[in-house]
KOLMI-376387 format. One line per field, with one value per residue: residue number from 1; residue in three letters; x, y, z of N, C-alpha, C in turn. Coordinates in nm, 3 decimals, decimal comma. Each point is the difference from the previous one (the first is absolute). Last residue first. Layout:
<rs>
n	NUM:...
res	ALA:...
n_px	X:...
n_py	Y:...
n_pz	Z:...
ca_px	X:...
ca_py	Y:...
ca_pz	Z:...
c_px	X:...
c_py	Y:...
c_pz	Z:...
</rs>
This chain:
<rs>
n	289:288:287:286:285:284:283:282:281:280:279:278:277:276:275:274:273:272:271:270:269:268:267:266:265:264:263:262:261:260:259:258:257:256:255:254:253:252:251:250:249:248:247:246:245:244:243:242:241:240:239:238:237:236:235:234:233:232:231:230:229:228:227:226:225:224:223:222:221:220:219:218:217:216:215:214:213:212:211:210:209:208:207:206:205:204:203:202:201:200:199:198:197:196:195:194:193:192:191:190:189:188:187:186:185:184:183:182:181:180:179:178:177:176:175:174:173:172:171:170:169:168:167:166:165:164:163:162:161:160:159:158:157:156:155:154:153:152:151:150:149:148:147:146:145:144:143:142:141:140:139:138:137:136:135:134:133:132:131:130:129:128:127:126:125:124:123:122:121:120:119:118:117:116:115:114:113:112:111:110:109:108:107:106:105:104:103:102:101:100:99:98:97:96:95:94:93:92:91:90:89:88:87:86:85:84:83:82:81:80:79:78:77:76:75:74:73:72:71:70:69:68:67:66:65:64:63:62:61:60:59:58:57:56:55:54:53:52:51:50:49:48:47:46:45:44:43:42:41:40:39:38:37:36:35:34:33:32:31:30:29:28:27:26:25:24:23:22:21:20:19:18:17:16:15:14:13:12:11:10:9:8:7:6:5:4:3:2:1
res	ARG:GLY:ALA:GLY:ALA:HIS:GLY:ASN:MET:ASP:GLY:HIS:MET:GLN:GLY:HIS:GLN:ALA:GLN:THR:PRO:VAL:SER:TRP:ALA:ALA:GLY:TYR:GLN:GLN:TYR:LEU:ASP:ALA:THR:VAL:LYS:ARG:ALA:THR:ARG:ILE:LEU:LEU:SER:LYS:ASP:LEU:ARG:GLY:ARG:LYS:ARG:GLY:ALA:LEU:GLN:ASP:ALA:GLY:THR:PRO:ASP:ASP:ALA:ILE:THR:GLY:VAL:VAL:ARG:ALA:GLY:THR:GLN:ALA:HIS:VAL:LEU:MET:ASP:ASN:VAL:GLN:GLY:ALA:ILE:LYS:ALA:ALA:ASN:ASN:THR:ASP:ALA:ILE:LEU:VAL:VAL:GLY:ILE:MET:PRO:THR:GLY:LEU:SER:ALA:ALA:GLY:ARG:ALA:GLY:GLY:HIS:LEU:LYS:ASN:GLY:LEU:ALA:ALA:ALA:ARG:ASP:ARG:VAL:ARG:ALA:ILE:ALA:GLU:PRO:GLU:THR:ARG:SER:ILE:LEU:LEU:VAL:LEU:SER:ALA:HIS:PRO:PHE:LEU:ASP:VAL:ALA:PRO:THR:ASP:GLY:ALA:ILE:ARG:GLY:CYS:ASP:ALA:ILE:VAL:ASP:ALA:ALA:ALA:HIS:PRO:SER:GLU:ALA:LEU:ALA:ALA:PHE:SER:HIS:GLY:LEU:THR:PRO:TRP:LEU:GLY:ALA:LEU:GLY:ALA:ALA:GLN:GLU:ALA:ASN:GLY:LEU:GLY:VAL:LEU:VAL:GLU:LEU:GLY:GLY:SER:LEU:PRO:GLN:VAL:HIS:ASP:TRP:LEU:GLN:ASP:PRO:VAL:LEU:GLY:ARG:ARG:ALA:THR:ALA:ALA:ILE:SER:LEU:MET:GLY:THR:ASN:PRO:ASN:LEU:PRO:GLY:GLY:HIS:ALA:ALA:ALA:SER:ARG:TYR:VAL:LEU:ASP:GLY:GLY:ALA:PRO:ASP:THR:GLU:ALA:LEU:LEU:VAL:ARG:ARG:PRO:TRP:VAL:ALA:ALA:LEU:ALA:VAL:ALA:ALA:THR:THR:VAL:GLY:PRO:SER:GLY:LYS:ASP:ALA:ALA:LEU:ALA:ILE:LEU:ALA:MET
n_px	21,574:-0,291:-0,416:-0,363:-0,400:-0,541:-0,436:-0,369:-0,130:-0,128:-0,405:-0,409:-0,022:-0,193:-0,473:-0,270:-0,011:-0,361:-0,414:-0,006:0,051:-0,064:0,169:0,191:-0,017:-0,217:0,258:0,346:0,028:-0,068:0,307:0,400:-0,022:0,012:0,444:0,301:-0,083:0,202:0,439:0,020:-0,063:0,342:0,386:-0,033:-0,190:-0,295:0,006:0,340:0,105:0,379:0,536:0,488:0,244:-0,188:-0,123:-0,324:0,095:0,324:-0,139:-0,247:0,275:0,175:-0,223:-0,172:-0,418:-0,264:-0,333:-0,218:-0,079:0,259:0,231:0,214:0,179:0,318:-0,038:0,052:-0,297:-0,217:0,191:-0,006:-0,354:-0,068:0,238:-0,170:-0,336:0,099:0,136:-0,353:-0,197:0,220:0,148:-0,021:0,136:0,455:0,202:0,099:-0,270:-0,102:-0,124:-0,123:-0,158:-0,226:0,003:-0,159:-0,119:-0,218:-0,137:-0,160:0,330:0,416:0,478:0,479:0,219:-0,033:-0,117:0,263:0,445:-0,036:-0,083:0,325:0,251:-0,175:0,005:0,422:0,107:-0,206:0,163:0,370:-0,033:-0,140:0,349:0,270:-0,170:-0,264:-0,291:-0,033:-0,154:-0,130:-0,306:-0,323:-0,325:-0,369:-0,212:0,379:0,334:0,388:0,387:0,356:0,469:0,330:0,319:0,467:0,354:0,294:0,002:-0,163:-0,292:-0,135:-0,333:-0,375:-0,489:-0,549:-0,507:-0,460:-0,523:-0,334:-0,255:-0,052:-0,234:-0,084:0,257:0,157:0,340:0,481:0,253:0,341:0,384:0,254:0,284:0,431:0,375:0,247:0,311:0,444:0,373:0,435:0,349:0,073:0,334:0,346:-0,019:0,236:0,343:-0,109:-0,201:-0,321:-0,518:-0,492:-0,528:-0,509:-0,469:-0,516:-0,263:-0,181:0,178:0,512:0,168:0,022:0,161:0,080:0,063:-0,346:-0,312:0,038:-0,199:-0,384:-0,005:0,306:0,451:0,455:0,452:0,322:-0,156:0,080:0,418:0,026:-0,198:0,196:0,144:-0,283:-0,257:0,177:0,448:0,083:-0,328:-0,174:-0,075:-0,289:-0,437:-0,359:-0,133:0,402:0,283:0,356:0,407:0,308:-0,223:-0,192:0,216:0,212:0,285:0,165:-0,324:-0,530:-0,494:-0,400:-0,557:-0,542:-0,516:-0,557:-0,598:-0,330:-0,010:0,441:0,327:0,406:0,309:0,176:0,386:0,439:0,234:0,197:0,394:0,408:0,226:0,245:0,407:0,550:0,366:-0,105:-0,376:-0,433:-0,474:-0,439:-0,484:-0,421:-0,402:-0,457:-0,540
n_py	9,147:-0,351:-0,176:-0,354:-0,346:-0,220:-0,222:0,038:0,493:0,257:-0,020:0,252:0,479:0,060:0,028:0,371:0,305:-0,029:0,151:0,526:0,424:0,493:0,500:0,420:0,359:-0,061:-0,262:0,043:-0,175:-0,514:-0,245:-0,082:-0,356:-0,452:-0,178:-0,230:-0,446:-0,343:-0,154:-0,344:-0,455:-0,221:-0,149:-0,399:-0,466:-0,276:0,024:-0,269:-0,542:-0,348:-0,106:0,256:0,276:0,395:0,424:0,049:-0,329:0,122:0,301:-0,170:-0,136:0,318:0,421:0,435:0,333:0,437:0,440:0,544:0,447:0,423:0,497:0,548:0,487:0,220:0,123:-0,213:-0,213:-0,344:-0,422:-0,281:-0,238:-0,367:-0,392:-0,264:-0,288:-0,402:-0,361:-0,269:-0,318:-0,416:-0,435:-0,467:-0,103:0,172:0,286:0,427:0,457:0,471:0,510:0,485:0,494:0,307:0,367:0,403:0,068:0,118:0,129:-0,036:-0,099:0,297:0,201:0,196:0,111:-0,024:-0,423:-0,340:-0,021:-0,072:-0,397:-0,334:-0,037:-0,219:-0,492:-0,184:-0,042:-0,404:-0,427:-0,164:-0,152:-0,430:-0,328:-0,079:-0,281:-0,444:-0,241:0,033:0,209:0,314:0,378:0,249:0,419:0,177:0,182:0,133:0,263:0,230:-0,301:-0,149:0,111:-0,212:-0,280:0,066:0,126:0,267:-0,061:-0,468:-0,491:-0,510:-0,275:0,029:-0,205:0,063:-0,058:0,144:-0,074:0,009:-0,084:0,016:0,209:0,459:0,251:0,163:-0,155:0,076:0,421:0,028:-0,134:0,319:0,351:-0,102:-0,058:0,399:0,147:-0,158:0,080:0,171:-0,349:-0,489:-0,271:-0,111:-0,378:-0,407:-0,127:-0,262:-0,489:-0,294:0,203:-0,085:-0,159:-0,021:-0,307:-0,325:-0,482:-0,494:-0,469:-0,018:0,417:0,378:0,497:0,513:0,391:0,218:0,229:0,472:0,340:0,227:0,458:0,387:0,308:0,210:0,031:-0,170:-0,378:-0,405:-0,233:-0,218:-0,459:-0,415:-0,132:-0,127:-0,372:-0,441:-0,201:-0,378:-0,429:-0,469:-0,568:-0,434:-0,142:0,304:0,415:0,164:0,016:0,168:0,197:0,313:0,393:0,327:0,380:0,537:0,519:0,461:0,348:-0,093:-0,094:-0,394:-0,162:-0,265:0,051:-0,128:-0,014:-0,047:-0,092:-0,194:-0,310:-0,115:0,352:0,070:-0,261:0,142:0,351:-0,081:-0,202:0,239:0,264:-0,103:0,135:0,124:0,437:0,492:0,295:-0,131:-0,080:0,010:0,246:0,033:0,257:0,040:0,055
n_pz	9,489:-0,350:-0,419:-0,308:-0,227:0,016:-0,044:0,231:0,088:-0,390:-0,236:0,198:-0,134:-0,462:-0,054:0,112:-0,350:-0,343:0,135:0,124:0,341:0,183:0,098:0,311:0,316:0,412:0,332:0,326:0,444:0,000:-0,205:0,253:0,311:-0,150:-0,132:0,333:0,134:-0,249:0,105:0,355:-0,099:-0,238:0,225:0,230:-0,268:-0,292:-0,505:-0,250:0,039:-0,134:-0,155:-0,133:-0,184:-0,244:0,167:0,351:0,408:0,314:0,303:0,383:0,369:0,278:0,292:0,328:-0,094:-0,064:0,079:-0,039:-0,056:0,286:-0,065:-0,088:0,015:0,430:0,504:0,467:0,216:-0,260:-0,015:0,366:0,075:-0,240:0,172:0,354:-0,116:-0,215:0,287:0,243:-0,290:-0,103:0,213:-0,103:-0,467:-0,226:-0,402:-0,373:-0,173:-0,289:-0,093:-0,262:-0,212:-0,382:-0,386:0,027:0,575:0,520:0,515:0,457:0,364:-0,106:-0,303:-0,305:-0,467:-0,481:-0,285:-0,186:0,207:0,460:0,174:-0,001:0,385:0,369:0,026:0,083:0,457:0,224:-0,077:0,254:0,455:0,044:0,005:0,394:0,346:-0,150:-0,301:-0,618:-0,458:-0,460:-0,293:-0,375:-0,319:-0,344:-0,399:-0,426:-0,233:0,179:0,062:-0,272:0,041:0,284:-0,117:-0,078:0,401:0,301:0,568:0,087:-0,018:-0,165:-0,275:-0,318:-0,229:-0,110:-0,212:-0,277:-0,248:-0,393:-0,543:-0,509:-0,368:0,113:0,405:0,435:0,328:-0,059:0,125:0,310:-0,152:-0,254:0,207:0,207:-0,296:-0,084:0,321:-0,014:-0,339:0,027:0,037:-0,056:-0,106:0,356:0,292:0,013:0,297:0,371:-0,087:-0,266:-0,105:0,012:-0,147:-0,013:-0,005:0,151:0,153:-0,002:0,092:-0,145:-0,229:-0,416:-0,272:-0,308:-0,291:-0,261:0,221:0,080:-0,241:0,078:0,157:-0,251:-0,133:-0,257:-0,147:0,263:0,196:-0,176:0,100:0,415:0,124:0,018:0,424:0,325:-0,154:-0,305:-0,071:0,268:0,002:0,285:0,043:-0,056:-0,020:-0,153:0,215:0,303:0,426:0,407:0,288:-0,209:-0,153:0,341:0,253:-0,098:-0,038:0,109:0,041:0,068:-0,096:-0,187:-0,055:-0,100:-0,084:-0,046:0,018:0,386:0,452:0,270:0,166:-0,189:0,102:0,430:0,111:-0,224:0,208:0,359:-0,036:-0,112:0,334:0,438:0,254:-0,058:0,051:0,083:-0,101:-0,292:-0,321:-0,384:-0,276:-0,355:-0,397:-0,093:0,209
ca_px	0,134:-0,005:0,144:0,044:0,136:0,139:0,117:0,014:0,024:0,173:0,102:0,015:0,045:0,159:0,086:0,007:0,099:0,126:0,035:-0,084:0,074:-0,060:-0,111:0,013:0,091:-0,069:-0,097:0,011:0,033:-0,110:-0,107:0,018:0,004:-0,137:-0,041:0,033:-0,069:-0,108:0,016:0,055:-0,110:-0,065:0,055:0,001:0,124:-0,006:-0,107:0,034:-0,137:-0,087:-0,131:-0,075:0,127:-0,003:0,107:-0,045:-0,114:0,046:0,053:-0,064:-0,091:0,134:-0,023:0,096:0,044:0,000:0,103:0,006:-0,086:0,009:-0,098:-0,039:-0,069:0,065:-0,032:0,139:0,035:-0,091:0,007:0,124:0,003:-0,064:0,041:0,074:-0,026:-0,031:0,118:0,064:-0,083:0,001:0,008:-0,060:-0,151:-0,038:0,018:0,030:0,089:-0,050:0,076:-0,022:0,132:0,016:-0,078:0,001:0,031:0,104:0,034:-0,136:-0,081:-0,076:-0,138:-0,076:0,030:0,024:-0,135:-0,121:0,024:0,042:-0,111:-0,084:0,084:0,004:-0,117:-0,040:0,113:-0,083:-0,120:0,038:0,056:-0,080:-0,100:0,077:0,004:0,087:-0,053:-0,001:0,102:-0,003:0,134:0,005:0,168:0,030:-0,115:-0,079:-0,113:-0,067:-0,077:-0,141:-0,070:-0,090:-0,124:-0,118:-0,004:-0,064:0,061:0,098:-0,013:0,047:0,102:0,100:0,100:0,165:0,052:0,139:0,093:0,043:0,016:0,029:0,025:-0,106:0,038:-0,081:-0,135:-0,086:-0,109:-0,099:-0,034:-0,049:-0,155:-0,115:-0,065:-0,098:-0,097:-0,072:-0,138:-0,075:0,021:-0,151:-0,062:0,055:-0,100:-0,077:0,023:0,024:0,062:0,095:0,157:0,024:0,084:0,095:0,113:0,104:0,041:-0,036:-0,113:-0,097:0,085:-0,089:-0,002:-0,040:0,127:0,115:-0,047:0,072:0,148:0,024:-0,031:-0,140:-0,055:-0,103:-0,107:0,063:-0,047:-0,122:0,006:0,062:-0,092:-0,074:0,162:0,045:-0,028:-0,149:0,002:0,061:0,101:-0,026:0,043:0,140:0,073:0,027:-0,114:-0,094:-0,016:-0,139:-0,092:0,066:0,046:-0,123:0,036:-0,097:0,011:0,113:0,112:0,114:0,093:0,121:0,124:0,110:0,107:0,102:0,125:0,005:-0,129:-0,065:-0,101:-0,039:-0,071:-0,104:-0,124:-0,045:-0,066:-0,099:-0,072:-0,072:-0,075:-0,119:-0,090:-0,129:-0,006:0,146:0,102:0,067:0,149:0,057:0,165:0,015:0,131:0,036:0,162
ca_py	0,025:0,151:-0,019:0,134:-0,007:0,110:-0,047:-0,126:-0,035:0,053:-0,085:-0,168:-0,016:0,021:-0,169:-0,097:0,041:-0,076:-0,160:-0,131:-0,095:-0,145:-0,065:-0,123:0,079:0,051:-0,086:0,060:0,139:0,062:-0,004:0,115:0,135:0,043:0,047:0,175:0,122:-0,006:0,116:0,129:0,044:0,034:0,105:0,150:0,055:-0,048:0,092:0,135:0,086:0,049:-0,051:-0,098:-0,042:-0,112:0,009:0,094:-0,041:-0,095:0,070:0,060:-0,125:-0,049:-0,140:-0,019:-0,091:-0,085:-0,062:-0,147:0,004:-0,152:-0,121:-0,143:-0,006:-0,058:0,091:0,082:0,086:0,141:0,073:0,073:0,098:0,107:0,082:0,070:0,103:0,114:0,076:0,075:0,109:0,131:0,141:-0,004:0,010:-0,149:-0,014:-0,144:-0,035:-0,151:-0,100:-0,102:-0,103:-0,054:-0,125:-0,109:0,069:-0,100:0,094:0,013:-0,112:-0,030:-0,018:-0,059:0,027:0,146:0,059:-0,041:0,014:0,170:0,066:-0,029:0,059:0,149:0,086:-0,017:0,114:0,144:0,014:0,047:0,132:0,069:-0,024:0,072:0,194:-0,001:0,097:-0,105:0,000:-0,152:-0,010:-0,090:-0,052:-0,053:-0,011:-0,098:-0,052:0,071:-0,007:-0,035:0,104:0,075:-0,052:0,077:-0,126:0,028:0,138:0,100:0,184:0,072:-0,062:0,069:-0,056:0,030:-0,034:-0,040:0,068:-0,120:0,092:-0,104:-0,108:-0,049:-0,042:0,057:-0,046:-0,104:0,007:0,059:-0,086:-0,143:0,071:-0,012:-0,118:-0,086:0,109:-0,074:-0,089:0,098:0,109:0,015:0,019:0,091:0,122:-0,003:0,037:0,117:0,074:-0,067:0,025:0,102:-0,049:0,066:0,073:0,119:0,160:0,158:0,042:-0,124:-0,113:-0,021:-0,155:-0,053:-0,042:-0,075:-0,098:-0,101:-0,037:-0,109:-0,097:-0,026:-0,149:0,020:0,040:0,083:0,115:0,041:0,078:0,131:0,115:0,020:0,028:0,155:0,090:0,039:0,094:0,091:0,058:0,117:0,110:-0,011:-0,100:-0,127:-0,059:0,104:-0,068:-0,007:-0,100:-0,100:-0,096:-0,089:-0,140:-0,075:-0,137:-0,092:0,043:-0,006:0,121:0,028:0,082:0,008:-0,035:0,092:-0,081:0,067:-0,024:0,127:-0,016:-0,116:-0,003:0,061:-0,067:-0,110:0,048:0,090:-0,100:-0,075:0,084:-0,074:-0,007:-0,075:-0,123:-0,054:0,122:0,031:0,026:-0,064:-0,044:0,002:-0,071:-0,036:-0,037
ca_pz	0,022:0,152:0,049:0,003:0,057:-0,027:-0,099:-0,013:0,130:0,051:-0,040:0,049:0,146:0,032:-0,073:0,095:0,101:-0,046:0,001:-0,081:-0,089:0,018:-0,086:-0,113:-0,122:-0,093:-0,088:-0,092:0,008:0,048:-0,092:-0,125:0,082:0,030:-0,086:-0,010:0,094:-0,059:-0,144:0,029:0,079:-0,104:-0,091:0,104:0,094:0,158:0,017:0,047:-0,040:0,114:-0,056:0,064:0,043:-0,087:-0,072:-0,102:-0,099:-0,086:-0,078:-0,095:-0,080:-0,099:-0,032:-0,045:0,083:-0,071:0,031:0,031:-0,101:-0,003:0,092:-0,046:-0,093:-0,171:-0,132:-0,089:0,100:0,003:-0,149:-0,032:0,073:-0,071:-0,091:0,052:0,040:-0,131:-0,071:0,060:0,039:-0,149:0,075:0,129:0,014:0,088:0,162:-0,016:0,076:0,018:0,050:0,060:0,036:0,131:0,032:-0,080:-0,121:-0,079:-0,146:-0,091:-0,018:0,136:0,026:0,095:0,163:0,024:0,057:-0,097:-0,136:0,009:-0,009:-0,138:-0,100:0,064:0,007:-0,133:-0,043:0,091:-0,091:-0,130:0,005:0,040:-0,139:-0,083:0,012:0,089:0,141:0,147:0,094:0,050:0,057:0,143:0,033:0,116:0,131:0,082:-0,081:0,000:0,107:-0,038:-0,115:0,095:-0,014:-0,065:-0,069:-0,123:-0,063:0,079:-0,046:0,112:0,114:-0,034:0,082:-0,051:0,110:-0,004:0,098:0,089:0,146:0,105:-0,079:-0,053:-0,151:-0,080:0,057:-0,057:-0,111:0,069:0,103:-0,095:-0,059:0,079:0,044:-0,123:-0,019:0,110:-0,050:-0,031:0,050:0,039:-0,138:-0,097:0,056:-0,104:-0,099:0,032:0,088:0,050:-0,035:0,038:0,079:-0,057:0,097:-0,113:0,062:-0,058:0,087:0,049:0,081:0,130:-0,022:0,110:0,051:-0,114:-0,005:0,132:-0,058:-0,038:0,124:0,034:0,063:0,021:-0,118:-0,020:0,086:-0,031:-0,154:-0,011:-0,001:-0,130:-0,101:0,059:0,095:0,007:-0,119:0,073:-0,074:-0,080:0,055:-0,027:0,078:-0,111:-0,039:-0,109:-0,120:-0,054:0,077:0,063:-0,093:-0,059:0,070:0,066:-0,084:0,043:-0,112:0,081:-0,041:0,087:-0,057:0,089:-0,065:0,100:-0,083:-0,167:-0,048:-0,071:0,066:-0,005:-0,190:-0,009:0,081:-0,061:-0,121:0,091:0,050:-0,109:-0,119:-0,085:0,111:-0,050:-0,022:-0,016:0,027:0,143:-0,002:0,112:-0,001:0,167:0,063:-0,126:0,044
c_px	-0,001:0,161:-0,001:0,135:0,045:0,097:0,067:0,105:0,041:0,003:0,142:0,112:-0,025:0,039:0,160:0,050:0,008:0,084:0,137:0,018:-0,099:0,104:-0,013:-0,081:0,016:0,057:-0,086:-0,087:-0,005:0,033:-0,121:-0,093:0,021:-0,019:-0,184:-0,092:0,041:-0,105:-0,149:-0,001:0,019:-0,166:-0,161:0,046:-0,033:0,116:-0,033:-0,107:0,053:-0,109:-0,094:-0,105:-0,078:0,105:-0,007:0,099:-0,050:-0,081:0,061:0,046:-0,076:-0,084:0,084:0,061:0,137:0,112:0,000:0,114:-0,008:-0,175:0,043:-0,096:-0,058:-0,080:0,068:-0,066:0,117:0,077:-0,050:-0,010:0,125:0,008:-0,070:0,074:0,092:-0,071:-0,035:0,131:0,072:-0,107:-0,011:0,040:-0,042:-0,130:-0,086:0,059:-0,010:0,066:-0,060:0,125:-0,094:0,121:0,051:0,121:-0,033:-0,015:0,066:0,051:-0,138:-0,090:-0,042:-0,125:-0,069:0,042:0,080:-0,085:-0,131:-0,004:0,024:-0,091:-0,070:0,053:-0,021:-0,153:-0,039:0,099:-0,063:-0,137:0,024:0,009:-0,108:-0,091:0,083:0,027:0,103:-0,035:-0,033:0,080:0,009:0,116:-0,033:0,165:0,014:-0,125:-0,078:-0,143:-0,121:-0,081:-0,157:-0,059:-0,080:-0,116:-0,159:-0,012:-0,050:0,039:0,108:0,016:0,056:0,113:0,140:0,073:0,147:0,053:0,128:0,039:0,054:0,032:0,037:0,021:-0,164:-0,023:-0,110:-0,099:-0,047:-0,088:-0,152:-0,106:-0,065:-0,107:-0,109:-0,089:-0,128:-0,121:-0,077:-0,107:-0,086:0,043:-0,162:-0,108:0,027:-0,090:-0,078:0,052:0,011:0,100:0,071:0,173:0,128:0,116:0,079:0,081:0,097:0,005:-0,069:-0,126:-0,102:0,089:-0,083:0,016:-0,030:0,098:0,054:-0,045:0,035:0,118:-0,024:-0,027:-0,132:-0,093:-0,126:-0,072:0,098:-0,050:-0,117:0,013:0,091:-0,068:-0,080:0,121:0,078:-0,061:-0,142:-0,014:0,038:0,116:-0,062:0,053:0,132:0,092:0,040:-0,075:-0,084:-0,010:-0,117:-0,060:0,133:0,074:-0,108:0,023:-0,140:-0,034:0,124:0,117:0,130:0,096:0,132:0,108:0,115:0,133:0,115:0,072:-0,009:-0,132:-0,061:-0,138:-0,063:-0,058:-0,126:-0,133:-0,045:-0,066:-0,172:-0,116:-0,057:-0,068:-0,133:-0,116:-0,104:-0,039:0,140:0,102:0,007:0,160:0,032:0,154:0,048:0,152:0,063
c_py	0,041:0,001:0,113:0,019:0,138:-0,046:0,098:-0,082:-0,165:-0,102:0,020:-0,096:-0,130:-0,004:0,033:-0,125:-0,078:0,046:-0,040:-0,111:-0,065:-0,069:-0,130:-0,057:-0,125:0,050:0,134:-0,021:0,080:0,172:0,056:0,011:0,112:0,130:0,058:0,033:0,136:0,124:0,021:0,129:0,149:0,060:0,050:0,125:0,165:0,054:-0,029:0,108:0,140:0,042:0,041:-0,018:-0,143:-0,089:-0,118:0,026:0,118:-0,073:-0,081:0,051:0,058:-0,114:-0,084:-0,168:-0,018:-0,113:-0,110:-0,065:-0,165:0,017:-0,135:-0,084:-0,175:0,003:-0,041:0,071:0,033:0,095:0,143:0,047:0,061:0,115:0,102:0,087:0,080:0,118:0,104:0,073:0,099:0,082:0,131:0,117:0,034:0,048:-0,158:-0,035:-0,168:-0,036:-0,122:-0,079:-0,091:-0,055:-0,064:0,008:-0,098:0,067:-0,094:0,058:0,017:-0,148:-0,037:0,011:-0,073:0,044:0,167:0,131:-0,013:-0,012:0,158:0,110:0,005:0,070:0,125:0,045:0,029:0,127:0,137:0,045:0,030:0,146:0,134:-0,009:0,071:0,139:0,003:0,068:-0,128:0,029:-0,163:-0,048:-0,103:-0,010:0,011:0,048:-0,125:-0,022:0,120:0,022:-0,073:0,057:0,094:-0,080:0,039:-0,104:0,023:0,094:0,015:0,134:0,089:-0,022:0,101:-0,058:0,026:0,018:-0,054:0,133:-0,077:0,076:-0,070:-0,178:-0,028:-0,031:0,088:-0,085:-0,133:0,003:0,035:-0,105:-0,095:0,087:0,014:-0,102:-0,081:0,072:-0,014:-0,035:0,122:0,162:0,062:0,041:0,112:0,142:0,049:0,071:0,161:0,018:-0,123:-0,014:0,124:-0,024:0,081:0,070:0,040:0,100:0,078:0,052:-0,120:-0,156:-0,045:-0,171:-0,087:-0,039:-0,093:-0,150:-0,075:-0,059:-0,166:-0,117:0,059:-0,133:0,021:0,064:0,097:0,127:0,046:0,070:0,123:0,115:0,049:-0,005:0,103:0,052:0,071:0,123:0,141:0,098:0,143:0,122:0,012:-0,094:-0,152:-0,112:0,052:-0,086:-0,052:-0,108:-0,109:-0,102:-0,105:-0,128:-0,093:-0,129:-0,101:0,029:0,024:0,141:0,012:0,064:0,006:-0,023:0,099:-0,068:0,030:-0,020:0,147:0,004:-0,107:0,035:0,085:-0,072:-0,128:0,019:0,078:-0,056:-0,110:0,084:-0,089:-0,025:-0,104:-0,139:-0,083:0,049:-0,009:0,010:-0,050:-0,035:0,009:-0,044:0,001
c_pz	0,131:0,011:0,139:0,045:-0,013:0,032:0,045:-0,085:-0,015:0,146:0,006:-0,071:0,034:0,150:0,035:-0,019:0,117:0,083:-0,030:0,032:-0,108:-0,053:0,032:-0,038:-0,081:-0,122:-0,078:-0,090:-0,113:0,033:0,069:-0,088:-0,125:0,080:0,038:-0,168:-0,022:0,112:-0,009:-0,119:0,040:0,131:-0,059:-0,093:0,049:0,106:0,180:0,028:0,032:-0,017:0,153:-0,059:0,095:0,038:-0,090:-0,130:-0,120:-0,078:-0,121:-0,137:-0,086:-0,094:-0,089:-0,041:-0,057:0,109:-0,077:0,039:0,013:-0,120:-0,013:0,099:-0,081:-0,103:-0,098:-0,095:-0,036:0,067:0,015:-0,090:0,008:0,068:-0,085:-0,129:0,095:0,106:-0,135:-0,032:0,113:0,073:-0,125:0,078:0,158:0,019:0,061:0,118:0,009:0,073:-0,014:0,011:0,104:0,001:0,157:-0,112:-0,143:-0,131:-0,081:-0,113:-0,105:-0,026:0,129:0,039:0,059:0,154:0,036:0,068:-0,085:-0,193:0,006:-0,015:-0,139:-0,149:-0,006:-0,039:-0,166:-0,090:0,038:-0,097:-0,143:-0,025:-0,006:-0,134:-0,112:0,030:0,083:0,127:0,061:0,135:0,055:0,019:0,121:0,016:0,132:0,062:0,059:-0,095:0,000:0,084:-0,030:-0,108:0,066:-0,020:-0,085:-0,109:-0,112:-0,041:0,096:-0,063:0,088:0,104:-0,029:0,136:-0,023:0,136:-0,027:0,106:0,093:0,130:0,095:-0,068:-0,017:-0,159:-0,097:0,044:-0,053:-0,118:0,033:0,097:-0,093:-0,041:0,071:0,029:-0,103:0,050:0,086:-0,046:-0,100:0,041:0,018:-0,130:-0,085:0,029:-0,115:-0,113:0,011:0,148:0,044:-0,096:0,018:0,041:-0,120:0,072:-0,132:0,022:-0,045:0,079:0,003:0,085:0,127:0,008:0,125:0,055:-0,105:-0,026:0,078:-0,060:-0,088:0,094:0,021:0,065:0,055:-0,132:-0,073:0,070:-0,021:-0,130:0,030:-0,022:-0,125:-0,135:0,045:0,166:-0,005:-0,087:0,036:-0,074:-0,033:0,063:-0,027:0,125:-0,116:-0,011:-0,073:-0,163:-0,058:0,034:0,010:-0,132:-0,126:0,062:0,084:-0,094:0,006:-0,098:0,090:-0,018:0,108:-0,055:0,122:-0,087:0,062:-0,037:-0,124:-0,068:-0,007:0,052:-0,025:-0,167:0,005:0,077:-0,091:-0,151:0,036:0,025:-0,090:-0,078:-0,051:0,056:-0,068:0,039:-0,031:0,020:0,137:0,005:0,164:-0,004:0,121:0,038:-0,187
</rs>
């Protein structure tokens, strides 16, 4: 795996919470990139590793000037900040107006994100929080470079209908048309449902059947618990055993299932990467949208 892009169709289903949770339990070294053109949240809600605030000018904003001269994947690390707990983050834009500075650069960023996994010096997968996508949002230009696009959705009927339609539109854009059950395009489009754990499996099965029947080319790849307490712990707003929360336990299950399906293409994590994951889980303070 190289680039994993997370996005939503409408509303606030928890894209940032899901992105931070998945990054916190990712088995390889991972870079969490806030690539929402409307602006990021982590700079307002997270502490840096040194205990102070994150620098809003170091991240997507600072990378714009570098990318205009060409971007070598390892240069991404020059714009990364570690959160408290060790998770490495490319801080997002401060507001939508700043997205103009990245005009035309999204494919360059997508290529660099995807190539970072092959870096001989500091390889990492990239989890990109693309926020809400619709129409001509420029973050969609990252998707052709991704190995996996994950659409995050809640389970209300209107949310499920929107994610079905969004998945079909993306499938048409990325793969060139509707696909049947045996014909999945690249990048794969997956749906992650934010759901009550008591009926998550049943709803996931129903939604997956709907996606297949509609020939969207997308599949439900897992569910993450609708866990406000766990989200508050992840954001540093509450104390508690984050690693025992439903949020993290279900995020770990989604990650494990993805690795079971794609593991043959992924390298075995090193002991240092295991150590990073352990540190992320014990001291991390992320954010939830």
